Short mmCIF file of the C-alpha atoms (twelve columns), coordinates in Angstrom:
data_MODEL
# 
_entry.id   MODEL 
# 
loop_
_atom_site.group_PDB 
_atom_site.id 
_atom_site.type_symbol 
_atom_site.label_atom_id 
_atom_site.label_alt_id 
_atom_site.label_comp_id 
_atom_site.label_asym_id 
_atom_site.label_seq_id 
_atom_site.Cartn_x 
_atom_site.Cartn_y 
_atom_site.Cartn_z 
_atom_site.pdbx_PDB_model_num 
ATOM 1   C CA . MET A 1   66.126  107.976 155.548 1 
ATOM 2   C CA . ARG A 2   67.366  111.587 155.874 1 
ATOM 3   C CA . ALA A 3   64.649  114.179 156.419 1 
ATOM 4   C CA . MET A 4   64.528  116.569 153.484 1 
ATOM 5   C CA . SER A 5   63.403  119.520 155.543 1 
ATOM 6   C CA . GLY A 6   66.053  119.309 158.243 1 
ATOM 7   C CA . ALA A 7   68.795  121.796 158.993 1 
ATOM 8   C CA . SER A 8   71.421  122.552 156.451 1 
ATOM 9   C CA . ASP A 9   73.996  120.426 158.311 1 
ATOM 10  C CA . THR A 10  72.126  117.325 157.151 1 
ATOM 11  C CA . MET A 11  73.454  117.994 153.633 1 
ATOM 12  C CA . THR A 12  77.076  117.886 152.559 1 
ATOM 13  C CA . VAL A 13  78.683  120.439 150.287 1 
ATOM 14  C CA . LEU A 14  79.024  117.895 147.495 1 
ATOM 15  C CA . GLU A 15  75.336  116.979 147.818 1 
ATOM 16  C CA . ALA A 16  74.417  120.664 147.692 1 
ATOM 17  C CA . LEU A 17  76.442  121.094 144.520 1 
ATOM 18  C CA . GLU A 18  74.778  118.078 142.918 1 
ATOM 19  C CA . THR A 19  71.346  119.382 143.884 1 
ATOM 20  C CA . LEU A 20  72.025  122.617 142.009 1 
ATOM 21  C CA . GLY A 21  73.659  120.833 139.110 1 
ATOM 22  C CA . LEU A 22  77.117  122.237 139.882 1 
ATOM 23  C CA . ARG A 23  80.607  120.787 139.983 1 
ATOM 24  C CA . PRO A 24  83.372  121.275 142.551 1 
ATOM 25  C CA . GLY A 25  85.072  124.609 142.008 1 
ATOM 26  C CA . ALA A 26  81.837  126.530 141.417 1 
ATOM 27  C CA . THR A 27  82.008  130.257 142.148 1 
ATOM 28  C CA . PRO A 28  79.425  132.279 144.124 1 
ATOM 29  C CA . ASP A 29  78.073  133.607 140.816 1 
ATOM 30  C CA . ASP A 30  77.694  130.021 139.573 1 
ATOM 31  C CA . VAL A 31  75.743  129.158 142.718 1 
ATOM 32  C CA . ALA A 32  73.412  132.147 142.351 1 
ATOM 33  C CA . ARG A 33  72.708  131.419 138.687 1 
ATOM 34  C CA . ALA A 34  72.087  127.737 139.349 1 
ATOM 35  C CA . PHE A 35  69.741  128.517 142.225 1 
ATOM 36  C CA . ARG A 36  67.652  130.908 140.132 1 
ATOM 37  C CA . ALA A 37  67.375  128.372 137.316 1 
ATOM 38  C CA . THR A 38  66.513  125.331 139.453 1 
ATOM 39  C CA . VAL A 39  64.137  127.051 141.843 1 
ATOM 40  C CA . LYS A 40  61.915  128.082 138.937 1 
ATOM 41  C CA . THR A 41  61.539  124.540 137.653 1 
ATOM 42  C CA . ALA A 42  60.986  123.116 141.147 1 
ATOM 43  C CA . HIS A 43  58.353  125.655 142.297 1 
ATOM 44  C CA . PRO A 44  54.875  124.130 142.701 1 
ATOM 45  C CA . ASP A 45  53.394  127.016 140.710 1 
ATOM 46  C CA . HIS A 46  55.383  125.717 137.712 1 
ATOM 47  C CA . GLY A 47  54.529  122.052 138.162 1 
ATOM 48  C CA . GLY A 48  57.374  121.253 140.560 1 
ATOM 49  C CA . GLU A 49  57.413  119.466 143.874 1 
ATOM 50  C CA . ALA A 50  57.544  121.191 147.243 1 
ATOM 51  C CA . ARG A 51  60.015  118.646 148.613 1 
ATOM 52  C CA . ARG A 52  62.462  119.252 145.744 1 
ATOM 53  C CA . LEU A 53  62.045  123.004 146.226 1 
ATOM 54  C CA . ARG A 54  62.971  122.693 149.908 1 
ATOM 55  C CA . ARG A 55  65.997  120.636 148.924 1 
ATOM 56  C CA . ILE A 56  67.155  123.321 146.480 1 
ATOM 57  C CA . VAL A 57  66.706  126.086 149.062 1 
ATOM 58  C CA . GLU A 58  68.629  124.015 151.607 1 
ATOM 59  C CA . ALA A 59  71.488  123.517 149.151 1 
ATOM 60  C CA . TYR A 60  71.601  127.222 148.324 1 
ATOM 61  C CA . ARG A 61  71.651  128.263 151.982 1 
ATOM 62  C CA . LEU A 62  74.452  125.813 152.697 1 
ATOM 63  C CA . LEU A 63  76.633  127.100 149.867 1 
ATOM 64  C CA . GLU A 64  75.915  130.712 150.814 1 
ATOM 65  C CA . ALA A 65  76.312  130.206 154.580 1 
ATOM 66  C CA . GLY A 66  79.994  131.041 154.749 1 
ATOM 67  C CA . ARG A 67  81.188  127.455 154.497 1 
ATOM 68  C CA . ALA A 68  81.241  127.820 150.721 1 
ATOM 69  C CA . PRO A 69  82.656  128.486 148.248 1 
ATOM 70  C CA . SER A 70  85.821  128.519 150.417 1 
ATOM 71  C CA . THR A 71  85.100  124.939 151.476 1 
ATOM 72  C CA . ILE A 72  83.924  123.775 148.060 1 
ATOM 73  C CA . PRO A 73  86.437  121.128 146.988 1 
ATOM 74  C CA . PRO A 74  88.415  122.492 144.033 1 
ATOM 75  C CA . ARG A 75  88.521  120.783 140.683 1 
ATOM 76  C CA . PRO A 76  91.305  118.198 140.457 1 
ATOM 77  C CA . GLU A 77  94.427  119.679 138.951 1 
ATOM 78  C CA . ARG A 78  94.921  118.783 135.322 1 
ATOM 79  C CA . PRO A 79  98.226  118.637 133.503 1 
ATOM 80  C CA . VAL A 80  99.130  121.732 131.542 1 
ATOM 81  C CA . GLU A 81  98.020  121.192 127.951 1 
ATOM 82  C CA . ASP A 82  99.341  122.929 124.863 1 
ATOM 83  C CA . ARG A 83  99.591  122.322 121.141 1 
ATOM 84  C CA . LEU A 84  102.368 120.519 119.306 1 
ATOM 85  C CA . GLU A 85  102.342 121.692 115.702 1 
ATOM 86  C CA . ILE A 86  103.987 119.391 113.161 1 
ATOM 87  C CA . THR A 87  104.222 119.201 109.367 1 
ATOM 88  C CA . PRO A 88  102.678 116.503 107.138 1 
ATOM 89  C CA . ALA A 89  106.196 115.166 106.530 1 
ATOM 90  C CA . GLU A 90  106.745 114.789 110.291 1 
ATOM 91  C CA . ALA A 91  103.363 113.061 110.613 1 
ATOM 92  C CA . LEU A 92  104.433 110.613 107.899 1 
ATOM 93  C CA . ARG A 93  108.013 109.941 108.906 1 
ATOM 94  C CA . GLY A 94  108.543 111.356 112.397 1 
ATOM 95  C CA . GLY A 95  112.025 112.659 113.135 1 
ATOM 96  C CA . GLU A 96  114.221 114.664 115.453 1 
ATOM 97  C CA . ARG A 97  113.271 118.195 116.422 1 
ATOM 98  C CA . SER A 98  113.146 120.665 119.308 1 
ATOM 99  C CA . VAL A 99  109.724 121.296 120.820 1 
ATOM 100 C CA . SER A 100 108.871 124.603 122.510 1 
ATOM 101 C CA . LEU A 101 107.063 124.034 125.827 1 
ATOM 102 C CA . PRO A 102 104.546 126.531 127.303 1 
ATOM 103 C CA . ASP A 103 107.135 127.872 129.751 1 
ATOM 104 C CA . GLY A 104 109.527 128.726 126.917 1 
ATOM 105 C CA . ARG A 105 111.868 125.762 127.294 1 
ATOM 106 C CA . LEU A 106 113.099 123.984 124.158 1 
ATOM 107 C CA . ARG A 107 113.088 120.213 124.537 1 
ATOM 108 C CA . PRO A 108 114.868 118.033 121.921 1 
ATOM 109 C CA . THR A 109 112.703 115.006 121.173 1 
ATOM 110 C CA . THR A 110 112.099 112.249 118.657 1 
ATOM 111 C CA . LEU A 111 108.677 112.312 117.028 1 
ATOM 112 C CA . PRO A 112 107.331 108.864 116.121 1 
ATOM 113 C CA . ALA A 113 106.045 108.270 112.602 1 
ATOM 114 C CA . GLY A 114 102.264 108.226 112.232 1 
ATOM 115 C CA . LEU A 115 101.212 110.965 114.658 1 
ATOM 116 C CA . ARG A 116 97.598  111.947 114.008 1 
ATOM 117 C CA . PRO A 117 95.792  115.232 114.682 1 
ATOM 118 C CA . GLY A 118 94.518  115.085 118.254 1 
ATOM 119 C CA . ASP A 119 97.120  112.582 119.479 1 
ATOM 120 C CA . LYS A 120 98.723  113.366 122.847 1 
ATOM 121 C CA . VAL A 121 102.456 113.652 123.473 1 
ATOM 122 C CA . ARG A 122 103.841 114.170 126.993 1 
ATOM 123 C CA . LEU A 123 107.141 116.024 127.435 1 
ATOM 124 C CA . ASP A 124 108.534 116.938 130.857 1 
ATOM 125 C CA . GLY A 125 105.101 116.548 132.440 1 
ATOM 126 C CA . VAL A 126 103.420 118.759 129.823 1 
ATOM 127 C CA . LEU A 127 100.626 117.199 127.763 1 
ATOM 128 C CA . LEU A 128 100.778 118.366 124.148 1 
ATOM 129 C CA . THR A 129 97.984  117.891 121.619 1 
ATOM 130 C CA . VAL A 130 99.171  117.198 118.081 1 
ATOM 131 C CA . PHE A 131 98.080  119.578 115.318 1 
ATOM 132 C CA . VAL A 132 99.214  118.886 111.739 1 
ATOM 133 C CA . ARG A 133 99.358  122.092 109.730 1 
ATOM 134 C CA . GLY A 134 98.905  122.186 105.965 1 
ATOM 135 C CA . GLU A 135 102.037 122.762 103.941 1 
ATOM 136 C CA . ASP A 136 102.628 123.197 100.188 1 
ATOM 137 C CA . GLY A 137 99.149  122.001 99.281  1 
ATOM 138 C CA . VAL A 138 99.421  118.939 101.552 1 
ATOM 139 C CA . LEU A 139 96.823  118.307 104.276 1 
ATOM 140 C CA . VAL A 140 96.376  115.548 106.848 1 
ATOM 141 C CA . ASP A 141 92.838  114.474 107.766 1 
ATOM 142 C CA . ARG A 142 92.701  111.712 110.392 1 
ATOM 143 C CA . ASP A 143 94.607  108.800 108.812 1 
ATOM 144 C CA . HIS A 144 94.658  110.204 105.310 1 
ATOM 145 C CA . LEU A 145 96.917  112.425 103.247 1 
ATOM 146 C CA . HIS A 146 95.380  114.965 100.835 1 
ATOM 147 C CA . LEU A 147 97.185  116.646 97.937  1 
ATOM 148 C CA . THR A 148 96.022  119.090 95.293  1 
ATOM 149 C CA . VAL A 149 97.869  119.007 91.983  1 
ATOM 150 C CA . ALA A 150 97.414  120.617 88.564  1 
ATOM 151 C CA . ALA A 151 96.228  118.370 85.740  1 
ATOM 152 C CA . SER A 152 95.790  119.048 82.053  1 
ATOM 153 C CA . PRO A 153 92.328  118.864 80.472  1 
ATOM 154 C CA . ALA A 154 93.576  115.932 78.370  1 
ATOM 155 C CA . LEU A 155 94.509  113.962 81.498  1 
ATOM 156 C CA . LEU A 156 91.178  114.719 83.131  1 
ATOM 157 C CA . ARG A 157 89.386  113.618 79.964  1 
ATOM 158 C CA . ASP A 158 91.390  110.569 78.900  1 
ATOM 159 C CA . GLY A 159 93.223  109.502 82.063  1 
ATOM 160 C CA . GLY A 160 96.883  108.558 82.227  1 
ATOM 161 C CA . ARG A 161 99.940  108.655 84.478  1 
ATOM 162 C CA . LEU A 162 100.658 111.676 86.664  1 
ATOM 163 C CA . GLU A 163 103.727 112.378 88.777  1 
ATOM 164 C CA . VAL A 164 102.763 113.702 92.210  1 
ATOM 165 C CA . GLN A 165 105.128 115.349 94.678  1 
ATOM 166 C CA . THR A 166 104.414 113.941 98.149  1 
ATOM 167 C CA . PRO A 167 106.154 114.790 101.449 1 
ATOM 168 C CA . THR A 168 108.218 111.616 101.014 1 
ATOM 169 C CA . GLY A 169 109.178 112.341 97.399  1 
ATOM 170 C CA . PRO A 170 107.719 112.015 93.887  1 
ATOM 171 C CA . ARG A 171 105.218 109.262 93.190  1 
ATOM 172 C CA . MET A 172 103.611 108.144 89.941  1 
ATOM 173 C CA . VAL A 173 99.806  107.929 90.160  1 
ATOM 174 C CA . TRP A 174 97.492  106.349 87.628  1 
ATOM 175 C CA . VAL A 175 94.450  108.495 86.775  1 
ATOM 176 C CA . SER A 176 91.552  106.553 85.293  1 
ATOM 177 C CA . ARG A 177 88.915  108.256 83.182  1 
ATOM 178 C CA . GLU A 178 86.441  107.929 86.030  1 
ATOM 179 C CA . ALA A 179 88.897  109.519 88.470  1 
ATOM 180 C CA . GLY A 180 89.633  112.275 85.964  1 
ATOM 181 C CA . ALA A 181 85.921  113.013 85.639  1 
ATOM 182 C CA . ARG A 182 85.590  113.139 89.449  1 
ATOM 183 C CA . GLY A 183 88.765  115.172 89.799  1 
ATOM 184 C CA . LEU A 184 89.896  112.865 92.612  1 
ATOM 185 C CA . VAL A 185 92.227  109.868 92.801  1 
ATOM 186 C CA . ARG A 186 92.399  107.580 95.821  1 
ATOM 187 C CA . VAL A 187 95.601  105.598 96.340  1 
ATOM 188 C CA . PRO A 188 95.116  102.938 99.053  1 
ATOM 189 C CA . ASN A 189 97.664  102.566 101.877 1 
ATOM 190 C CA . GLU A 190 99.712  105.624 100.880 1 
ATOM 191 C CA . GLY A 191 98.571  107.884 103.735 1 
ATOM 192 C CA . LEU A 192 99.851  107.972 107.313 1 
ATOM 193 C CA . PRO A 193 101.495 104.755 108.530 1 
ATOM 194 C CA . ALA A 194 99.732  102.486 110.988 1 
ATOM 195 C CA . ARG A 195 100.296 103.441 114.624 1 
ATOM 196 C CA . GLY A 196 98.617  102.118 117.752 1 
ATOM 197 C CA . ARG A 197 94.899  101.745 117.157 1 
ATOM 198 C CA . HIS A 198 95.141  103.573 113.821 1 
ATOM 199 C CA . GLY A 199 95.365  101.634 110.581 1 
ATOM 200 C CA . ARG A 200 97.303  102.743 107.543 1 
ATOM 201 C CA . GLY A 201 95.675  105.667 105.751 1 
ATOM 202 C CA . ASP A 202 95.119  106.434 102.068 1 
ATOM 203 C CA . LEU A 203 96.410  109.121 99.732  1 
ATOM 204 C CA . PHE A 204 93.810  111.359 98.095  1 
ATOM 205 C CA . VAL A 205 94.940  113.409 95.089  1 
ATOM 206 C CA . ARG A 206 92.589  116.211 94.064  1 
ATOM 207 C CA . LEU A 207 93.054  117.138 90.415  1 
ATOM 208 C CA . GLN A 208 92.884  120.859 89.740  1 
ATOM 209 C CA . PRO A 209 92.278  121.750 86.073  1 
ATOM 210 C CA . ASP A 210 95.255  123.699 84.736  1 
ATOM 211 C CA . ALA A 211 94.154  126.004 81.919  1 
ATOM 212 C CA . SER A 212 97.756  126.900 81.136  1 
ATOM 213 C CA . ARG A 213 98.282  123.329 79.960  1 
ATOM 214 C CA . TYR A 214 95.274  123.384 77.656  1 
ATOM 215 C CA . GLU A 215 96.011  122.970 73.945  1 
ATOM 216 C CA . SER A 216 93.284  124.253 71.645  1 
ATOM 217 C CA . PRO A 217 92.407  122.228 68.501  1 
ATOM 218 C CA . ALA A 218 93.844  124.999 66.283  1 
ATOM 219 C CA . ARG A 219 97.108  125.042 68.217  1 
ATOM 220 C CA . ALA A 220 97.346  121.259 68.089  1 
ATOM 221 C CA . LYS A 221 96.767  121.361 64.320  1 
ATOM 222 C CA . ARG A 222 99.540  123.936 63.877  1 
ATOM 223 C CA . ARG A 223 101.888 121.868 66.006  1 
ATOM 224 C CA . ARG A 224 101.245 118.747 63.953  1 
ATOM 225 C CA . PHE A 225 101.650 120.715 60.720  1 
ATOM 226 C CA . GLY A 226 104.955 122.165 61.942  1 
ATOM 227 C CA . ALA A 227 106.225 118.736 62.916  1 
ATOM 228 C CA . ALA A 228 105.248 117.300 59.553  1 
ATOM 229 C CA . TRP A 229 106.899 120.220 57.643  1 
ATOM 230 C CA . ALA A 230 110.120 119.867 59.660  1 
ATOM 231 C CA . ALA A 231 110.245 116.183 58.820  1 
# 
């Protein structure tokens, strides 16, 4: 078993980093801050152990002895990561488009249907994280598609059929009285298509009361009277 109080060459740089709770690539400032924090908790006056304190001091001396941080192994290189911003329509259907890479290059590519927020796409060695921006009142949340549409008070009260404009075209949605009262309709399997480990999503239609489509009782009475008179 290695003696804990031996010379600093009995400890490797990686062991010294672990002792101070650091990772490869730590800077001298990181080392100093970590030493101050750990030495307080390890000091016998604060309930610590003398052996652990000696270990911490040994690690600090090693990292400050000139062999570090220049000899501290650097963090492994990671691929350059940037954001790929797409529309809800592209998330639904995919399609052809040019993607701007971080170095300014434009790369023509084919986007697959069903890309989710947070998915990764690799182009020319660059790892892009998918972000789906909202557009024309349409939002993508995980597997699901969210729309906000105007609805008349009569529809919210009595229910009925409502035409909704989706990124793939108009769609007729049935609004029950319960859904009208909630102001929310859920249409199963009309969200993003299934892709990989993701199942097919749902369509959520939020119903926004539209006062401009409200017909007061007096106005309705006048309309009926006018229709009857014209007949």
